Structures are given as C-alpha cells and as structure tokens.
C-alpha positions, 0 to 999 in steps of 0.5 A, spaced: 464 923 326 464 919 321 466 911 324 468 904 320 465 899 324 468 891 324 464 885 327 462 879 325 456 877 329 450 880 326 446 881 332 452 885 336 454 888 329 447 891 328 446 893 335 452 898 335 451 901 328 444 902 332 447 905 338 452 909 333 447 913 330 442 914 335 449 918 338 449 921 331 455 918 328 454 917 321 456 909 319 462 909 314 462 902 313 459 896 317 463 890 315 465 883 318 472 881 316 478 882 315 478 884 307 472 888 308 475 892 313 481 893 310 477 896 304 473 900 308 479 903 312 482 905 305 477 907 302 472 911 308 477 915 310 473 914 317 474 919 323 475 913 327 475 905 327 471 901 331 474 895 330 473 886 333 480 884 334 478 877 331 475 876 325 475 872 318 478 869 315 483 867 320 478 868 326 486 870 330 487 877 330 485 879 323 481 886 326 488 888 330 492 887 325 488 891 319 488 896 324 495 896 325 496 897 318 492 902 317 495 906 321 501 905 318 498 907 312 495 913 315 499 915 322 494 917 327 487 914 325 484 912 331 482 906 333 478 902 339 479 894 338 474 890 342 475 883 345 473 878 348 479 876 353 484 881 356 490 880 352 496 884 353 499 884 347 494 887 342 495 893 348 502 893 346 501 894 340 496 898 340 501 903 344 507 901 340 507 907 336 507 912 342 501 915 339 495 917 341 488 914 339 488 908 341 483 904 345 482 896 347 476 895 351 473 888 353 466 887 349 462 887 356 463 895 356 458 895 350 454 894 354 454 900 359 451 905 352 455 911 355 461 908 357 463 905 351 461 912 347 465 916 351 471 911 350 469 912 343 469 919 343 476 920 347 479 915 342 477 920 336 479 925 339 486 922 340 484 920 346 488 912 349 480 909 353 485 902 356 480 897 359 480 897 368 482 889 367 488 890 362 490 895 367 489 891 373 493 885 370 499 889 368 499 893 375 499 886 379 504 883 374 509 889 375 508 891 383 512 885 386 518 887 390 523 892 389 519 894 383 517 901 383 510 900 384 511 896 389 513 903 393 505 906 390 501 906 396 494 904 396 490 911 394 497 911 388 494 905 385 487 906 385 489 913 382 494 911 377 489 906 374 484 911 374 490 914 370 491 909 365 485 908 363 485 916 360 482 919 366 484 927 367 484 929 374 478 932 374 475 925 372 479 922 377 477 927 383 469 926 381 471 918 381 475 917 388 470 923 391 476 928 392 479 935 390 483 936 383 488 938 388 489 932 392 490 928 387 494 932 384 499 932 388 498 924 387 499 924 380 505 927 382 508 922 387 506 917 382 511 920 376 516 921 381 516 914 384 516 910 376 521 916 374 517 919 368 517 925 366 511 929 370 506 932 363 499 935 363 498 932 357 492 926 359 494 922 353 502 923 353 501 920 360 497 915 360 502 911 354 508 913 359 506 910 364 502 904 360 509 904 355 512 903 363 509 898 366 508 893 361 516 894 357 519 887 357 525 887 364 
C-alpha cells in the first residue's frame, strides 16, 4: 500500500515513515509543505494520503485544502488528516462530498501504533475513521431538549459513538462485550430514532450518522 505523508515536524514525520515501513507500507512521498503535498498527490497516485491539517506556508489549513483539492481531482482518494485539536469544521469538510475513504484523528492517536495503522487501513479501503473526541463533541452538541439524540438511551449513545468512529457491529460487540445480535437491535433503534435509513454498509451508515449530527438546524 502506497502512502503520501505530509507533516512539517521532522521528528514526527520521520517516526511515521518508520512506523509505516514497519507495517509493510510503501512511502510514495514524505513532504513538509502544502506545495510539496499538492505535487506529490498529483504525481504519486497513492493508495492513501496521511496529512497534517496545518502545513507551511500558511500554517492554517493548508494540508486539508490540498487534500480536498486532490479528492476533487481524483474522486474517492482516501485521505486521513491529523490535527492537534478538535475542529468540527475539518470533519464536515471531509465528509461534504458524501463519499468514504476519509478520516480525522488527533495526533495523540499516532502513539498507539496498532490503532493508528488500523485507521489508515480502514480509510484506504474506503471506510471512515473519526476521532472519538470529535464524535463526543457532536453528540453533546445535539443531545439537548427535544432533539432526536435526546431520545437515545445511554447504551444507544455509546453504540452510536462507536458506530460513528467506523466500527462494524462485530467490532462494537467486541468492545462492549455483548452479542452482535444485541448490537444489531441497538443500531436498528438508533436509526429509527434518528429517522435514518437502515444500512448494512458500515461506511454509508457512518457518513449518514455524521451528516445528521453535524447538519445545520
């Protein structure tokens, strides 16, 4: 699997390169700025791009905007962005085109190698990997009053958080130490209460839930 990596901090970039290589990835390019990233994405045709949101020269959202431009030029290009802090706008921009192969993780997740590599592989396969803190903020923001999220039970909210992270029913069942049948019942209840169409496609259901949670009211 070929990876384009963009990270301006040398030590982190070098550490990520070594991590990817240890897990059998091929580094198509490892760059430190927005212009270099744009060039690498255009020329390398990677299987997945792992991109720091803030890159030189602007140090704002240069990395994210380069990745989004590359996805417009090559629809479906898998992109996983890394950020120092939770910014819900980044998640919304990534999900805006309604297709999979996207992820948004805090940089802290990098230090759990297996969890991070699993997220990269999930995104490269067309799935979704959203940081738990982003999901928790979205849930908290939408859970008050008569909002549909307010009708979810505590267990259903827990299942929804894991679902929105990109977990399958089997993965959620293993995490919560319950049966897949129980999770299937919870997910059915969740979709019913949120007014969403039930889907067995993990990526589509994650995108649907996140779009619902983050839509303007």
